[in-house]
PDB file as gemmi writes it, atoms N, CA and C in Angstrom:
CRYST1    1.000    1.000    1.000  90.00  90.00  90.00 P 1                      
ATOM      1  N   UNK A   1      14.653  24.665  -4.041  1.00  0.00           N  
ATOM      2  CA  UNK A   1      15.451  25.463  -3.147  1.00  0.00           C  
ATOM      3  C   UNK A   1      16.700  24.688  -2.778  1.00  0.00           C  
ATOM      4  N   UNK A   2      17.886  25.260  -3.020  1.00  0.00           N  
ATOM      5  CA  UNK A   2      19.147  24.623  -2.710  1.00  0.00           C  
ATOM      6  C   UNK A   2      19.670  25.111  -1.367  1.00  0.00           C  
ATOM      7  N   UNK A   3      20.461  24.267  -0.730  1.00  0.00           N  
ATOM      8  CA  UNK A   3      21.217  24.725   0.421  1.00  0.00           C  
ATOM      9  C   UNK A   3      22.601  24.122   0.331  1.00  0.00           C  
ATOM     10  N   UNK A   4      23.463  24.383   1.311  1.00  0.00           N  
ATOM     11  CA  UNK A   4      24.848  23.956   1.219  1.00  0.00           C  
ATOM     12  C   UNK A   4      25.016  22.442   1.317  1.00  0.00           C  
ATOM     13  N   UNK A   5      24.043  21.723   1.828  1.00  0.00           N  
ATOM     14  CA  UNK A   5      24.157  20.282   2.016  1.00  0.00           C  
ATOM     15  C   UNK A   5      23.484  19.467   0.928  1.00  0.00           C  
ATOM     16  N   UNK A   6      22.730  20.077   0.061  1.00  0.00           N  
ATOM     17  CA  UNK A   6      22.029  19.307  -0.955  1.00  0.00           C  
ATOM     18  C   UNK A   6      21.102  20.166  -1.774  1.00  0.00           C  
ATOM     19  N   UNK A   7      20.088  19.496  -2.277  1.00  0.00           N  
ATOM     20  CA  UNK A   7      19.148  20.167  -3.177  1.00  0.00           C  
ATOM     21  C   UNK A   7      17.752  19.614  -2.924  1.00  0.00           C  
ATOM     22  N   UNK A   8      16.761  20.450  -3.111  1.00  0.00           N  
ATOM     23  CA  UNK A   8      15.381  20.011  -3.028  1.00  0.00           C  
ATOM     24  C   UNK A   8      14.886  19.779  -4.453  1.00  0.00           C  
ATOM     25  N   UNK A   9      14.368  18.571  -4.680  1.00  0.00           N  
ATOM     26  CA  UNK A   9      13.834  18.243  -5.995  1.00  0.00           C  
ATOM     27  C   UNK A   9      12.349  17.950  -5.859  1.00  0.00           C  
ATOM     28  N   UNK A  10      11.638  18.036  -6.981  1.00  0.00           N  
ATOM     29  CA  UNK A  10      10.197  17.754  -7.000  1.00  0.00           C  
ATOM     30  C   UNK A  10       9.919  16.654  -8.016  1.00  0.00           C  
ATOM     31  N   UNK A  11       9.252  15.610  -7.533  1.00  0.00           N  
ATOM     32  CA  UNK A  11       8.872  14.499  -8.404  1.00  0.00           C  
ATOM     33  C   UNK A  11       7.408  14.185  -8.119  1.00  0.00           C  
ATOM     34  N   UNK A  12       6.596  14.226  -9.161  1.00  0.00           N  
ATOM     35  CA  UNK A  12       5.150  14.010  -9.038  1.00  0.00           C  
ATOM     36  C   UNK A  12       4.559  14.837  -7.897  1.00  0.00           C  
ATOM     37  N   UNK A  13       4.882  16.116  -7.896  1.00  0.00           N  
ATOM     38  CA  UNK A  13       4.338  17.089  -6.943  1.00  0.00           C  
ATOM     39  C   UNK A  13       4.738  16.818  -5.493  1.00  0.00           C  
ATOM     40  N   UNK A  14       5.743  15.984  -5.287  1.00  0.00           N  
ATOM     41  CA  UNK A  14       6.276  15.766  -3.944  1.00  0.00           C  
ATOM     42  C   UNK A  14       7.683  16.339  -3.890  1.00  0.00           C  
ATOM     43  N   UNK A  15       8.037  16.816  -2.727  1.00  0.00           N  
ATOM     44  CA  UNK A  15       9.330  17.454  -2.533  1.00  0.00           C  
ATOM     45  C   UNK A  15      10.265  16.508  -1.778  1.00  0.00           C  
ATOM     46  N   UNK A  16      11.506  16.412  -2.267  1.00  0.00           N  
ATOM     47  CA  UNK A  16      12.504  15.558  -1.641  1.00  0.00           C  
ATOM     48  C   UNK A  16      13.791  16.361  -1.464  1.00  0.00           C  
ATOM     49  N   UNK A  17      14.363  16.289  -0.271  1.00  0.00           N  
ATOM     50  CA  UNK A  17      15.652  16.919  -0.010  1.00  0.00           C  
ATOM     51  C   UNK A  17      16.711  15.837  -0.181  1.00  0.00           C  
ATOM     52  N   UNK A  18      17.628  16.060  -1.106  1.00  0.00           N  
ATOM     53  CA  UNK A  18      18.656  15.083  -1.422  1.00  0.00           C  
ATOM     54  C   UNK A  18      20.021  15.677  -1.087  1.00  0.00           C  
ATOM     55  N   UNK A  19      20.783  14.957  -0.270  1.00  0.00           N  
ATOM     56  CA  UNK A  19      22.137  15.390   0.049  1.00  0.00           C  
ATOM     57  C   UNK A  19      23.038  15.113  -1.144  1.00  0.00           C  
ATOM     58  N   UNK A  20      23.802  16.106  -1.529  1.00  0.00           N  
ATOM     59  CA  UNK A  20      24.754  15.929  -2.616  1.00  0.00           C  
ATOM     60  C   UNK A  20      25.782  17.052  -2.566  1.00  0.00           C  
ATOM     61  N   UNK A  21      26.883  16.822  -3.223  1.00  0.00           N  
ATOM     62  CA  UNK A  21      27.920  17.853  -3.275  1.00  0.00           C  
ATOM     63  C   UNK A  21      27.545  18.910  -4.307  1.00  0.00           C  
ATOM     64  N   UNK A  22      28.217  20.024  -4.224  1.00  0.00           N  
ATOM     65  CA  UNK A  22      27.961  21.141  -5.147  1.00  0.00           C  
ATOM     66  C   UNK A  22      28.110  20.705  -6.601  1.00  0.00           C  
ATOM     67  N   UNK A  23      29.126  19.896  -6.902  1.00  0.00           N  
ATOM     68  CA  UNK A  23      29.358  19.496  -8.288  1.00  0.00           C  
ATOM     69  C   UNK A  23      28.358  18.462  -8.805  1.00  0.00           C  
ATOM     70  N   UNK A  24      27.552  17.878  -7.923  1.00  0.00           N  
ATOM     71  CA  UNK A  24      26.538  16.909  -8.345  1.00  0.00           C  
ATOM     72  C   UNK A  24      25.163  17.543  -8.557  1.00  0.00           C  
ATOM     73  N   UNK A  25      24.978  18.757  -8.104  1.00  0.00           N  
ATOM     74  CA  UNK A  25      23.646  19.379  -8.113  1.00  0.00           C  
ATOM     75  C   UNK A  25      23.016  19.467  -9.492  1.00  0.00           C  
ATOM     76  N   UNK A  26      23.760  19.946 -10.450  1.00  0.00           N  
ATOM     77  CA  UNK A  26      23.194  20.132 -11.792  1.00  0.00           C  
ATOM     78  C   UNK A  26      22.728  18.789 -12.372  1.00  0.00           C  
ATOM     79  N   UNK A  27      23.590  17.781 -12.283  1.00  0.00           N  
ATOM     80  CA  UNK A  27      23.226  16.457 -12.821  1.00  0.00           C  
ATOM     81  C   UNK A  27      22.051  15.860 -12.064  1.00  0.00           C  
ATOM     82  N   UNK A  28      22.026  16.040 -10.744  1.00  0.00           N  
ATOM     83  CA  UNK A  28      20.923  15.508  -9.945  1.00  0.00           C  
ATOM     84  C   UNK A  28      19.615  16.201 -10.317  1.00  0.00           C  
ATOM     85  N   UNK A  29      19.660  17.515 -10.513  1.00  0.00           N  
ATOM     86  CA  UNK A  29      18.454  18.258 -10.904  1.00  0.00           C  
ATOM     87  C   UNK A  29      17.951  17.779 -12.266  1.00  0.00           C  
ATOM     88  N   UNK A  30      18.869  17.597 -13.209  1.00  0.00           N  
ATOM     89  CA  UNK A  30      18.483  17.102 -14.531  1.00  0.00           C  
ATOM     90  C   UNK A  30      17.903  15.694 -14.440  1.00  0.00           C  
ATOM     91  N   UNK A  31      18.505  14.856 -13.597  1.00  0.00           N  
ATOM     92  CA  UNK A  31      17.996  13.494 -13.412  1.00  0.00           C  
ATOM     93  C   UNK A  31      16.593  13.511 -12.827  1.00  0.00           C  
ATOM     94  N   UNK A  32      16.381  14.372 -11.843  1.00  0.00           N  
ATOM     95  CA  UNK A  32      15.064  14.478 -11.207  1.00  0.00           C  
ATOM     96  C   UNK A  32      14.016  14.959 -12.207  1.00  0.00           C  
ATOM     97  N   UNK A  33      14.372  15.930 -13.024  1.00  0.00           N  
ATOM     98  CA  UNK A  33      13.439  16.435 -14.030  1.00  0.00           C  
ATOM     99  C   UNK A  33      13.096  15.344 -15.048  1.00  0.00           C  
ATOM    100  N   UNK A  34      14.095  14.567 -15.433  1.00  0.00           N  
ATOM    101  CA  UNK A  34      13.860  13.477 -16.386  1.00  0.00           C  
ATOM    102  C   UNK A  34      12.968  12.407 -15.760  1.00  0.00           C  
ATOM    103  N   UNK A  35      13.272  12.029 -14.528  1.00  0.00           N  
ATOM    104  CA  UNK A  35      12.456  11.040 -13.818  1.00  0.00           C  
ATOM    105  C   UNK A  35      11.027  11.535 -13.660  1.00  0.00           C  
ATOM    106  N   UNK A  36      10.873  12.789 -13.281  1.00  0.00           N  
ATOM    107  CA  UNK A  36       9.541  13.368 -13.122  1.00  0.00           C  
ATOM    108  C   UNK A  36       8.761  13.291 -14.431  1.00  0.00           C  
ATOM    109  N   UNK A  37       9.414  13.611 -15.539  1.00  0.00           N  
ATOM    110  CA  UNK A  37       8.706  13.567 -16.824  1.00  0.00           C  
ATOM    111  C   UNK A  37       8.313  12.135 -17.190  1.00  0.00           C  
ATOM    112  N   UNK A  38       9.189  11.173 -16.932  1.00  0.00           N  
ATOM    113  CA  UNK A  38       8.868   9.771 -17.233  1.00  0.00           C  
ATOM    114  C   UNK A  38       7.730   9.273 -16.347  1.00  0.00           C  
ATOM    115  N   UNK A  39       7.766   9.634 -15.071  1.00  0.00           N  
ATOM    116  CA  UNK A  39       6.703   9.202 -14.162  1.00  0.00           C  
ATOM    117  C   UNK A  39       5.375   9.846 -14.534  1.00  0.00           C  
ATOM    118  N   UNK A  40       5.398  11.099 -14.954  1.00  0.00           N  
ATOM    119  CA  UNK A  40       4.165  11.766 -15.391  1.00  0.00           C  
ATOM    120  C   UNK A  40       3.595  11.104 -16.648  1.00  0.00           C  
ATOM    121  N   UNK A  41       4.467  10.717 -17.574  1.00  0.00           N  
ATOM    122  CA  UNK A  41       4.004  10.015 -18.774  1.00  0.00           C  
ATOM    123  C   UNK A  41       3.274   8.732 -18.390  1.00  0.00           C  
ATOM    124  N   UNK A  42       3.866   7.980 -17.480  1.00  0.00           N  
ATOM    125  CA  UNK A  42       3.269   6.711 -17.053  1.00  0.00           C  
ATOM    126  C   UNK A  42       1.959   6.965 -16.319  1.00  0.00           C  
ATOM    127  N   UNK A  43       1.968   7.921 -15.405  1.00  0.00           N  
ATOM    128  CA  UNK A  43       0.749   8.237 -14.645  1.00  0.00           C  
ATOM    129  C   UNK A  43      -0.364   8.713 -15.581  1.00  0.00           C  
ATOM    130  N   UNK A  44      -0.015   9.588 -16.523  1.00  0.00           N  
ATOM    131  CA  UNK A  44      -1.015  10.160 -17.416  1.00  0.00           C  
ATOM    132  C   UNK A  44      -1.577   9.151 -18.415  1.00  0.00           C  
ATOM    133  N   UNK A  45      -0.856   8.053 -18.623  1.00  0.00           N  
ATOM    134  CA  UNK A  45      -1.381   7.020 -19.521  1.00  0.00           C  
ATOM    135  C   UNK A  45      -2.596   6.336 -18.898  1.00  0.00           C  
ATOM    136  N   UNK A  46      -2.693   6.409 -17.563  1.00  0.00           N  
ATOM    137  CA  UNK A  46      -3.836   5.839 -16.865  1.00  0.00           C  
ATOM    138  C   UNK A  46      -3.790   4.337 -16.701  1.00  0.00           C  
ATOM    139  N   UNK A  47      -2.725   3.699 -17.155  1.00  0.00           N  
ATOM    140  CA  UNK A  47      -2.641   2.246 -17.080  1.00  0.00           C  
ATOM    141  C   UNK A  47      -2.098   1.771 -15.734  1.00  0.00           C  
ATOM    142  N   UNK A  48      -1.367   2.624 -15.040  1.00  0.00           N  
ATOM    143  CA  UNK A  48      -0.742   2.231 -13.779  1.00  0.00           C  
ATOM    144  C   UNK A  48      -1.141   3.226 -12.709  1.00  0.00           C  
ATOM    145  N   UNK A  49      -1.546   2.699 -11.568  1.00  0.00           N  
ATOM    146  CA  UNK A  49      -1.994   3.534 -10.462  1.00  0.00           C  
ATOM    147  C   UNK A  49      -1.081   3.289  -9.268  1.00  0.00           C  
ATOM    148  N   UNK A  50      -0.766   4.345  -8.566  1.00  0.00           N  
ATOM    149  CA  UNK A  50       0.059   4.246  -7.365  1.00  0.00           C  
ATOM    150  C   UNK A  50       1.473   4.720  -7.622  1.00  0.00           C  
ATOM    151  N   UNK A  51       1.945   5.596  -6.762  1.00  0.00           N  
ATOM    152  CA  UNK A  51       3.275   6.176  -6.933  1.00  0.00           C  
ATOM    153  C   UNK A  51       4.384   5.137  -6.959  1.00  0.00           C  
ATOM    154  N   UNK A  52       4.278   4.122  -6.101  1.00  0.00           N  
ATOM    155  CA  UNK A  52       5.317   3.094  -6.066  1.00  0.00           C  
ATOM    156  C   UNK A  52       5.392   2.343  -7.386  1.00  0.00           C  
ATOM    157  N   UNK A  53       4.257   1.964  -7.910  1.00  0.00           N  
ATOM    158  CA  UNK A  53       4.234   1.227  -9.185  1.00  0.00           C  
ATOM    159  C   UNK A  53       4.703   2.112 -10.332  1.00  0.00           C  
ATOM    160  N   UNK A  54       4.311   3.360 -10.313  1.00  0.00           N  
ATOM    161  CA  UNK A  54       4.753   4.301 -11.347  1.00  0.00           C  
ATOM    162  C   UNK A  54       6.272   4.450 -11.293  1.00  0.00           C  
ATOM    163  N   UNK A  55       6.822   4.563 -10.075  1.00  0.00           N  
ATOM    164  CA  UNK A  55       8.272   4.714  -9.914  1.00  0.00           C  
ATOM    165  C   UNK A  55       9.018   3.491 -10.427  1.00  0.00           C  
ATOM    166  N   UNK A  56       8.501   2.301 -10.135  1.00  0.00           N  
ATOM    167  CA  UNK A  56       9.147   1.067 -10.604  1.00  0.00           C  
ATOM    168  C   UNK A  56       9.112   1.000 -12.123  1.00  0.00           C  
ATOM    169  N   UNK A  57       7.988   1.314 -12.720  1.00  0.00           N  
ATOM    170  CA  UNK A  57       7.889   1.274 -14.182  1.00  0.00           C  
ATOM    171  C   UNK A  57       8.821   2.303 -14.820  1.00  0.00           C  
ATOM    172  N   UNK A  58       8.897   3.489 -14.230  1.00  0.00           N  
ATOM    173  CA  UNK A  58       9.806   4.514 -14.749  1.00  0.00           C  
ATOM    174  C   UNK A  58      11.253   4.036 -14.645  1.00  0.00           C  
ATOM    175  N   UNK A  59      11.604   3.432 -13.515  1.00  0.00           N  
ATOM    176  CA  UNK A  59      12.967   2.923 -13.331  1.00  0.00           C  
ATOM    177  C   UNK A  59      13.290   1.848 -14.363  1.00  0.00           C  
ATOM    178  N   UNK A  60      12.350   0.955 -14.607  1.00  0.00           N  
ATOM    179  CA  UNK A  60      12.566  -0.086 -15.613  1.00  0.00           C  
ATOM    180  C   UNK A  60      12.733   0.511 -17.006  1.00  0.00           C  
ATOM    181  N   UNK A  61      11.889   1.477 -17.343  1.00  0.00           N  
ATOM    182  CA  UNK A  61      11.984   2.118 -18.655  1.00  0.00           C  
ATOM    183  C   UNK A  61      13.308   2.848 -18.833  1.00  0.00           C  
ATOM    184  N   UNK A  62      13.729   3.574 -17.805  1.00  0.00           N  
ATOM    185  CA  UNK A  62      14.981   4.321 -17.885  1.00  0.00           C  
ATOM    186  C   UNK A  62      16.166   3.369 -17.962  1.00  0.00           C  
ATOM    187  N   UNK A  63      16.143   2.298 -17.174  1.00  0.00           N  
ATOM    188  CA  UNK A  63      17.221   1.307 -17.227  1.00  0.00           C  
ATOM    189  C   UNK A  63      17.310   0.686 -18.613  1.00  0.00           C  
ATOM    190  N   UNK A  64      16.162   0.373 -19.167  1.00  0.00           N  
ATOM    191  CA  UNK A  64      16.132  -0.197 -20.517  1.00  0.00           C  
ATOM    192  C   UNK A  64      16.717   0.789 -21.528  1.00  0.00           C  
ATOM    193  N   UNK A  65      16.333   2.044 -21.429  1.00  0.00           N  
ATOM    194  CA  UNK A  65      16.878   3.070 -22.326  1.00  0.00           C  
ATOM    195  C   UNK A  65      18.397   3.133 -22.226  1.00  0.00           C  
ATOM    196  N   UNK A  66      18.918   3.137 -21.012  1.00  0.00           N  
ATOM    197  CA  UNK A  66      20.360   3.233 -20.816  1.00  0.00           C  
ATOM    198  C   UNK A  66      21.094   2.023 -21.375  1.00  0.00           C  
ATOM    199  N   UNK A  67      20.553   0.857 -21.129  1.00  0.00           N  
ATOM    200  CA  UNK A  67      21.230  -0.355 -21.580  1.00  0.00           C  
ATOM    201  C   UNK A  67      21.166  -0.522 -23.091  1.00  0.00           C  
ATOM    202  N   UNK A  68      20.074  -0.162 -23.708  1.00  0.00           N  
ATOM    203  CA  UNK A  68      19.973  -0.318 -25.160  1.00  0.00           C  
ATOM    204  C   UNK A  68      20.672   0.818 -25.893  1.00  0.00           C  
ATOM    205  N   UNK A  69      20.784   1.969 -25.270  1.00  0.00           N  
ATOM    206  CA  UNK A  69      21.469   3.107 -25.900  1.00  0.00           C  
ATOM    207  C   UNK A  69      22.940   2.808 -26.107  1.00  0.00           C  
ATOM    208  N   UNK A  70      23.572   2.144 -25.144  1.00  0.00           N  
ATOM    209  CA  UNK A  70      24.999   1.843 -25.223  1.00  0.00           C  
ATOM    210  C   UNK A  70      25.281   0.502 -25.879  1.00  0.00           C  
ATOM    211  N   UNK A  71      24.268  -0.122 -26.419  1.00  0.00           N  
ATOM    212  CA  UNK A  71      24.468  -1.406 -27.056  1.00  0.00           C  
ATOM    213  C   UNK A  71      24.722  -2.533 -26.076  1.00  0.00           C  
ATOM    214  N   UNK A  72      24.438  -2.280 -24.821  1.00  0.00           N  
ATOM    215  CA  UNK A  72      24.599  -3.329 -23.816  1.00  0.00           C  
ATOM    216  C   UNK A  72      26.034  -3.617 -23.441  1.00  0.00           C  
ATOM    217  N   UNK A  73      26.959  -2.694 -23.685  1.00  0.00           N  
ATOM    218  CA  UNK A  73      28.354  -2.963 -23.359  1.00  0.00           C  
ATOM    219  C   UNK A  73      28.534  -3.108 -21.856  1.00  0.00           C  
ATOM    220  N   UNK A  74      29.329  -4.069 -21.445  1.00  0.00           N  
ATOM    221  CA  UNK A  74      29.486  -4.356 -20.017  1.00  0.00           C  
ATOM    222  C   UNK A  74      30.198  -3.235 -19.288  1.00  0.00           C  
ATOM    223  N   UNK A  75      31.140  -2.544 -19.920  1.00  0.00           N  
ATOM    224  CA  UNK A  75      31.829  -1.424 -19.273  1.00  0.00           C  
ATOM    225  C   UNK A  75      30.844  -0.303 -18.986  1.00  0.00           C  
ATOM    226  N   UNK A  76      29.994   0.013 -19.947  1.00  0.00           N  
ATOM    227  CA  UNK A  76      28.976   1.048 -19.748  1.00  0.00           C  
ATOM    228  C   UNK A  76      27.968   0.618 -18.704  1.00  0.00           C  
ATOM    229  N   UNK A  77      27.601  -0.656 -18.713  1.00  0.00           N  
ATOM    230  CA  UNK A  77      26.646  -1.164 -17.733  1.00  0.00           C  
ATOM    231  C   UNK A  77      27.174  -1.000 -16.318  1.00  0.00           C  
ATOM    232  N   UNK A  78      28.448  -1.271 -16.117  1.00  0.00           N  
ATOM    233  CA  UNK A  78      29.034  -1.151 -14.780  1.00  0.00           C  
ATOM    234  C   UNK A  78      29.003   0.306 -14.327  1.00  0.00           C  
ATOM    235  N   UNK A  79      29.368   1.210 -15.211  1.00  0.00           N  
ATOM    236  CA  UNK A  79      29.364   2.632 -14.874  1.00  0.00           C  
ATOM    237  C   UNK A  79      27.946   3.124 -14.610  1.00  0.00           C  
ATOM    238  N   UNK A  80      27.030   2.757 -15.473  1.00  0.00           N  
ATOM    239  CA  UNK A  80      25.632   3.142 -15.313  1.00  0.00           C  
ATOM    240  C   UNK A  80      25.067   2.500 -14.051  1.00  0.00           C  
ATOM    241  N   UNK A  81      25.408   1.252 -13.822  1.00  0.00           N  
ATOM    242  CA  UNK A  81      24.929   0.556 -12.629  1.00  0.00           C  
ATOM    243  C   UNK A  81      25.373   1.247 -11.357  1.00  0.00           C  
ATOM    244  N   UNK A  82      26.623   1.680 -11.330  1.00  0.00           N  
ATOM    245  CA  UNK A  82      27.123   2.398 -10.153  1.00  0.00           C  
ATOM    246  C   UNK A  82      26.383   3.706  -9.951  1.00  0.00           C  
ATOM    247  N   UNK A  83      26.147   4.436 -11.024  1.00  0.00           N  
ATOM    248  CA  UNK A  83      25.416   5.707 -10.924  1.00  0.00           C  
ATOM    249  C   UNK A  83      23.980   5.467 -10.468  1.00  0.00           C  
ATOM    250  N   UNK A  84      23.342   4.440 -11.022  1.00  0.00           N  
ATOM    251  CA  UNK A  84      21.961   4.124 -10.649  1.00  0.00           C  
ATOM    252  C   UNK A  84      21.885   3.762  -9.178  1.00  0.00           C  
ATOM    253  N   UNK A  85      22.823   2.931  -8.713  1.00  0.00           N  
ATOM    254  CA  UNK A  85      22.832   2.554  -7.293  1.00  0.00           C  
ATOM    255  C   UNK A  85      23.015   3.782  -6.395  1.00  0.00           C  
ATOM    256  N   UNK A  86      23.896   4.679  -6.786  1.00  0.00           N  
ATOM    257  CA  UNK A  86      24.131   5.886  -5.995  1.00  0.00           C  
ATOM    258  C   UNK A  86      22.873   6.750  -5.929  1.00  0.00           C  
ATOM    259  N   UNK A  87      22.241   6.943  -7.067  1.00  0.00           N  
ATOM    260  CA  UNK A  87      21.013   7.743  -7.101  1.00  0.00           C  
ATOM    261  C   UNK A  87      19.899   7.033  -6.339  1.00  0.00           C  
ATOM    262  N   UNK A  88      19.800   5.710  -6.486  1.00  0.00           N  
ATOM    263  CA  UNK A  88      18.770   4.953  -5.780  1.00  0.00           C  
ATOM    264  C   UNK A  88      18.932   5.077  -4.272  1.00  0.00           C  
ATOM    265  N   UNK A  89      20.179   5.030  -3.791  1.00  0.00           N  
ATOM    266  CA  UNK A  89      20.429   5.186  -2.356  1.00  0.00           C  
ATOM    267  C   UNK A  89      19.952   6.547  -1.871  1.00  0.00           C  
ATOM    268  N   UNK A  90      20.201   7.580  -2.660  1.00  0.00           N  
ATOM    269  CA  UNK A  90      19.768   8.930  -2.284  1.00  0.00           C  
ATOM    270  C   UNK A  90      18.243   9.025  -2.280  1.00  0.00           C  
ATOM    271  N   UNK A  91      17.612   8.418  -3.267  1.00  0.00           N  
ATOM    272  CA  UNK A  91      16.151   8.439  -3.337  1.00  0.00           C  
ATOM    273  C   UNK A  91      15.553   7.647  -2.174  1.00  0.00           C  
ATOM    274  N   UNK A  92      16.117   6.466  -1.898  1.00  0.00           N  
ATOM    275  CA  UNK A  92      15.632   5.658  -0.778  1.00  0.00           C  
ATOM    276  C   UNK A  92      15.731   6.423   0.536  1.00  0.00           C  
ATOM    277  N   UNK A  93      16.849   7.112   0.724  1.00  0.00           N  
ATOM    278  CA  UNK A  93      17.043   7.896   1.943  1.00  0.00           C  
ATOM    279  C   UNK A  93      16.001   9.008   2.036  1.00  0.00           C  
ATOM    280  N   UNK A  94      15.772   9.696   0.925  1.00  0.00           N  
ATOM    281  CA  UNK A  94      14.780  10.779   0.925  1.00  0.00           C  
ATOM    282  C   UNK A  94      13.376  10.243   1.175  1.00  0.00           C  
ATOM    283  N   UNK A  95      13.037   9.113   0.562  1.00  0.00           N  
ATOM    284  CA  UNK A  95      11.723   8.515   0.778  1.00  0.00           C  
ATOM    285  C   UNK A  95      11.549   8.079   2.228  1.00  0.00           C  
ATOM    286  N   UNK A  96      12.596   7.510   2.815  1.00  0.00           N  
ATOM    287  CA  UNK A  96      12.531   7.088   4.210  1.00  0.00           C  
ATOM    288  C   UNK A  96      12.275   8.295   5.117  1.00  0.00           C  
ATOM    289  N   UNK A  97      13.042   9.376   4.881  1.00  0.00           N  
ATOM    290  CA  UNK A  97      12.847  10.583   5.690  1.00  0.00           C  
ATOM    291  C   UNK A  97      11.453  11.166   5.472  1.00  0.00           C  
ATOM    292  N   UNK A  98      10.958  11.110   4.250  1.00  0.00           N  
ATOM    293  CA  UNK A  98       9.622  11.637   3.958  1.00  0.00           C  
ATOM    294  C   UNK A  98       8.548  10.835   4.685  1.00  0.00           C  
ATOM    295  N   UNK A  99       8.698   9.519   4.700  1.00  0.00           N  
ATOM    296  CA  UNK A  99       7.738   8.660   5.400  1.00  0.00           C  
ATOM    297  C   UNK A  99       7.769   8.899   6.905  1.00  0.00           C  
ATOM    298  N   UNK A 100       8.955   9.157   7.428  1.00  0.00           N  
ATOM    299  CA  UNK A 100       9.069   9.431   8.869  1.00  0.00           C  
ATOM    300  C   UNK A 100       8.343  10.709   9.225  1.00  0.00           C  
ATOM    301  N   UNK A 101       8.372  11.697   8.342  1.00  0.00           N  
ATOM    302  CA  UNK A 101       7.665  12.952   8.581  1.00  0.00           C  
ATOM    303  C   UNK A 101       6.150  12.753   8.559  1.00  0.00           C  
ATOM    304  N   UNK A 102       5.682  11.801   7.740  1.00  0.00           N  
ATOM    305  CA  UNK A 102       4.248  11.550   7.631  1.00  0.00           C  
ATOM    306  C   UNK A 102       3.702  10.838   8.858  1.00  0.00           C  
ATOM    307  N   UNK A 103       4.551  10.090   9.534  1.00  0.00           N  
ATOM    308  CA  UNK A 103       4.105   9.304  10.705  1.00  0.00           C  
ATOM    309  C   UNK A 103       3.963  10.165  11.887  1.00  0.00           C  
TER     310      UNK A 103                                                      
END                                                                             
């Protein structure tokens, strides 16, 4: 469900409200779907238990994919790094708000 201030995404059956501009919504939704699929792959393998550990492994796998896809070029790394940091900040904010609701 979208609203004027952001978008609601679902990752591993949990809902997160992420603030973003209208022009970022499509990319954010695609990113969330990709992350969800990677986390489900890791969870379904049965080798890693716990959402936090699954998220870290997914992040490492995705980072590795991005860095090896571009041949490790430093210009691409800087751009990708900035995007990753921006998305990570949004995820951290959503997780913090989600934890506050649970308390």
